[in-house]
C-alpha positions in Angstrom: 0.0 0.0 0.0 1.6 3.3 -1.1 1.4 6.3 1.2 1.8 10.1 0.9 2.9 12.1 4.0 2.4 15.9 3.9 4.6 18.0 6.1 3.2 21.5 6.6 5.8 23.9 7.8 4.9 25.8 10.9 8.0 26.1 13.2 10.1 29.3 12.8 13.4 27.5 11.9 11.7 25.6 9.1 9.8 28.7 8.0 13.2 30.5 7.6 14.7 27.7 5.7 12.2 25.0 4.5 15.2 22.9 3.1 16.2 22.2 6.7 13.1 20.1 7.1 14.1 18.3 3.9 17.5 17.5 5.4 15.9 16.2 8.6 13.7 13.9 6.6 16.6 12.7 4.5 18.6 12.0 7.6 15.8 9.9 9.2 15.5 8.0 5.9 19.2 7.4 5.8 19.3 6.2 9.4 16.5 3.8 8.6 18.5 2.5 5.6 16.0 3.8 3.1 17.5 5.0 -0.3 15.8 8.4 -1.0 15.1 10.4 -4.1 14.6 14.2 -3.6 12.8 15.9 -6.5 14.0 19.5 -6.4 12.0 22.3 -7.9 14.9 23.5 -10.0 18.7 23.3 -10.4 19.3 26.1 -7.9 17.3 24.3 -5.2 19.2 21.1 -6.0 22.5 22.9 -5.5 21.3 24.5 -2.3 20.2 21.1 -0.9 23.5 19.5 -1.9 25.3 22.2 0.1 22.9 22.1 3.1 23.1 18.3 3.4 26.8 18.7 4.1 26.4 21.6 6.5 23.1 21.4 8.5 24.4 19.0 11.2 28.1 18.6 11.8 27.5 15.2 13.4 25.5 13.8 10.5 27.0 12.3 7.4 24.4 11.6 4.7 25.9 10.3 1.4 24.2 12.3 -1.4 24.7 13.7 -4.8 22.9 15.5 -7.6 21.5 13.2 -10.4 23.5 13.4 -13.6 26.7 14.5 -11.8 28.3 11.1 -11.6 27.8 7.6 -12.9 27.8 5.9 -9.5 24.7 7.7 -8.4 22.9 4.4 -7.6 25.2 4.1 -4.6 24.3 7.5 -3.1 21.9 7.2 -0.1 20.2 10.4 -1.2 19.9 11.4 -4.8 18.8 14.9 -5.6 17.1 15.4 -9.0 16.4 18.7 -10.8 13.8 18.8 -13.5 15.2 17.4 -16.8 16.8 14.4 -15.2 15.1 11.0 -15.3 16.5 9.5 -12.1 16.1 5.8 -11.2 13.0 5.0 -9.1 13.5 4.7 -5.3 11.0 3.4 -2.7 11.0 6.8 -0.9 10.6 10.1 -2.7 10.7 13.6 -1.1 8.8 15.9 -3.5 9.4 19.6 -3.6 7.7 20.2 -7.0 4.2 21.5 -7.7 2.9 18.4 -9.4 2.6 14.9 -7.8 5.8 12.9 -7.9 6.2 10.8 -11.1 7.6 7.3 -11.1 7.2 4.2 -9.0 7.6 4.4 -5.2 6.1 3.2 -2.0 6.1 6.4 0.0 6.2 10.1 -0.9 6.9 13.0 1.4 5.5 16.3 0.4 7.1 19.3 2.1 4.7 22.3 2.0 5.9 25.8 2.7 4.1 28.0 5.2 2.8 30.5 2.7 -0.8 30.3 1.6 0.1 30.3 -2.1 1.6 26.8 -1.7 -1.6 25.4 -0.2 -3.7 25.4 -3.5 -1.3 23.1 -5.4 -1.1 21.0 -2.1 -4.9 20.4 -2.1 -4.7 19.3 -5.7 -1.9 16.9 -5.0 -3.7 15.5 -2.0 -6.7 14.7 -4.2 -4.5 13.2 -6.9 -2.8 10.9 -4.4 -6.1 10.0 -2.9 -7.5 9.1 -6.3 -4.5 6.7 -6.8 -5.4 4.9 -3.6 -2.6 6.3 -1.5 -2.9 6.3 2.3 -2.6 10.0 3.3 -1.1 11.5 6.4 -0.6 15.2 7.5 2.0 16.5 9.9 2.5 20.0 11.2 6.2 20.7 11.5 
């Protein structure tokens, strides 16, 4: 049974930098031994995530890379994909794009910014996942 978890940003530290929440989710997945694909909104966001995954916690090491940068990307625990790359499927996807995550996966994490403009596309994605038979959960972060 596939599931979609929506993380609605509320805490000030995540409001200031929503990508921190993405790093926390990637760390939890890595600690659980779950290979993760992050679908970045654009190349700039992919680069920002790449940098932040090194820096956000000095005690955490999360092997990661940007899709298309290296041929051994299958070995990276966390693969960051900008639009235009067709990355291999992974069972866990963190989706930062407006549309629902493409591909084949068991679980998708949707990170939703605090601003109201992001909530319209969110409701649409919620309905689309629901129509696909996903189990839906919502968390306030």
